[in-house]
C-alpha positions as CSV (number, residue, x, y, z in Angstrom):
1,M,-67.1,-105.3,24.3
2,F,-70.3,-105.7,26.4
3,T,-67.7,-107.8,28.4
4,E,-65.5,-105.1,28.5
5,F,-67.6,-102.9,29.6
6,L,-69.0,-105.0,32.7
7,F,-65.4,-105.9,33.3
8,Y,-64.9,-101.6,34.1
9,L,-68.0,-101.3,35.7
10,R,-67.3,-104.2,38.2
11,E,-63.8,-102.8,38.8
12,R,-64.4,-99.3,39.1
13,G,-68.9,-98.6,39.7
14,L,-70.0,-101.4,41.5
15,K,-68.0,-100.7,44.6
16,R,-69.2,-97.4,44.4
17,I,-73.1,-97.4,44.3
18,D,-75.9,-98.7,46.7
19,R,-79.7,-99.1,46.8
20,T,-79.8,-95.3,46.6
21,W,-78.6,-95.3,43.0
22,S,-80.2,-96.1,39.6
23,V,-78.8,-97.2,36.7
24,V,-79.9,-96.8,33.4
25,F,-78.1,-99.3,30.6
26,A,-78.7,-98.4,27.2
27,G,-78.2,-100.7,24.3
28,D,-80.3,-103.3,21.8
29,A,-79.1,-106.1,23.9
30,W,-78.1,-107.9,20.8
31,M,-75.3,-110.4,21.4
32,S,-74.2,-113.6,21.7
33,P,-76.0,-115.2,24.5
34,F,-72.6,-116.7,25.5
35,E,-71.5,-113.6,26.7
36,L,-74.1,-113.5,28.9
37,T,-74.5,-117.1,30.0
38,H,-70.8,-118.5,30.0
39,A,-68.1,-117.8,32.2
40,G,-65.3,-117.3,29.1
41,G,-68.0,-116.2,26.7
42,A,-66.4,-112.8,25.9
43,I,-65.9,-112.3,22.3
44,D,-62.9,-110.7,23.2
45,L,-59.8,-113.7,23.1
46,Y,-57.7,-111.3,25.4
47,H,-60.6,-110.9,28.0
48,D,-60.7,-113.3,30.7
49,N,-64.3,-113.1,31.8
50,R,-64.4,-115.9,35.2
51,E,-68.4,-115.0,35.5
52,C,-70.8,-115.2,33.2
53,G,-72.3,-111.5,32.1
54,L,-75.8,-112.0,33.7
55,S,-74.3,-112.7,37.3
56,W,-73.2,-109.1,36.8
57,L,-75.9,-107.9,35.6
58,R,-77.9,-109.6,38.3
59,R,-75.2,-107.9,41.0
60,F,-75.9,-104.4,39.4
61,R,-79.6,-105.2,39.6
62,E,-79.4,-106.5,43.5
63,R,-77.3,-103.1,44.0
64,C,-79.3,-100.5,42.4
65,P,-83.5,-102.2,42.2
66,N,-84.4,-99.6,40.9
67,S,-82.3,-99.3,37.3
68,V,-83.9,-100.1,33.7
69,W,-82.6,-101.0,30.3
70,L,-83.6,-98.6,27.1
71,N,-83.5,-100.5,24.2
72,P,-83.6,-98.7,20.7
73,E,-84.4,-101.7,18.7
74,P,-88.4,-102.3,18.3
75,R,-90.1,-104.5,21.0
76,R,-91.1,-107.3,18.2
77,I,-87.6,-108.3,18.3
78,W,-86.9,-108.4,21.9
79,N,-87.4,-111.9,22.0
80,A,-84.2,-112.5,20.6
81,P,-82.1,-114.9,23.1
82,S,-79.8,-112.3,24.4
83,A,-82.9,-110.0,24.8
84,R,-85.0,-111.8,26.8
85,L,-82.1,-113.3,29.1
86,I,-81.8,-109.1,29.9
87,R,-85.5,-108.4,30.1
88,E,-85.2,-111.3,32.9
89,V,-83.3,-109.2,34.7
90,F,-84.1,-106.1,34.0
91,P,-87.4,-104.5,33.3
92,M,-86.5,-102.8,29.4
93,F,-88.3,-100.0,27.8
94,E,-88.1,-98.6,24.1
95,L,-85.8,-95.9,23.5
96,T,-88.4,-93.5,23.0
97,L,-90.1,-90.3,24.4
98,D,-92.8,-93.0,26.1
99,G,-90.5,-95.6,26.8
100,L,-88.4,-92.8,28.6
101,S,-91.4,-91.6,30.5
102,E,-91.8,-95.1,31.9
103,A,-88.6,-95.7,32.7
104,V,-88.4,-92.6,34.7
105,D,-91.6,-93.9,36.5
106,V,-89.7,-97.0,37.4
107,I,-86.9,-95.3,38.7
108,A,-88.9,-92.9,40.5
109,G,-90.7,-95.5,42.2
110,R,-94.2,-94.9,40.5
111,R,-94.3,-97.9,38.5
112,S,-93.1,-101.7,39.4
113,N,-89.6,-102.3,38.6
114,Q,-90.2,-105.9,38.4
115,S,-88.0,-107.8,35.3
116,L,-90.3,-109.4,32.6
117,D,-91.6,-112.7,32.4
118,P,-89.7,-113.6,28.9
119,S,-92.8,-114.1,27.4
120,V,-94.7,-111.4,28.2
121,N,-94.1,-107.4,28.4
122,P,-96.6,-106.1,30.8
123,W,-95.2,-102.4,29.9
124,T,-97.0,-102.5,26.5
125,H,-100.2,-102.0,28.5
């Protein structure tokens, strides 16, 4: 499902956006790490992704540097392999009122838009 979503965005969305855009990804970031790290790692047998999911996420990040990831799962499980990989690309925030406020601050440029060191979450302070 995730790789199908990235395929759709790649084909339709990425060509239409530039640095003036912000993209808000929302999801639990809980998937097989192979979907992110390997070409052909899609769990859909009929989808032949020639590039890994992380390369597409990085392209979105480069095109839209003030983009964020909202995660409905509690922060305590964000060290799962796939969530940690995504946190290396996008700043990740909890899908709560506080998390939304922090994400809006990044999008508006009032807060750093740096992705996270996988072992540290500076947005908890």
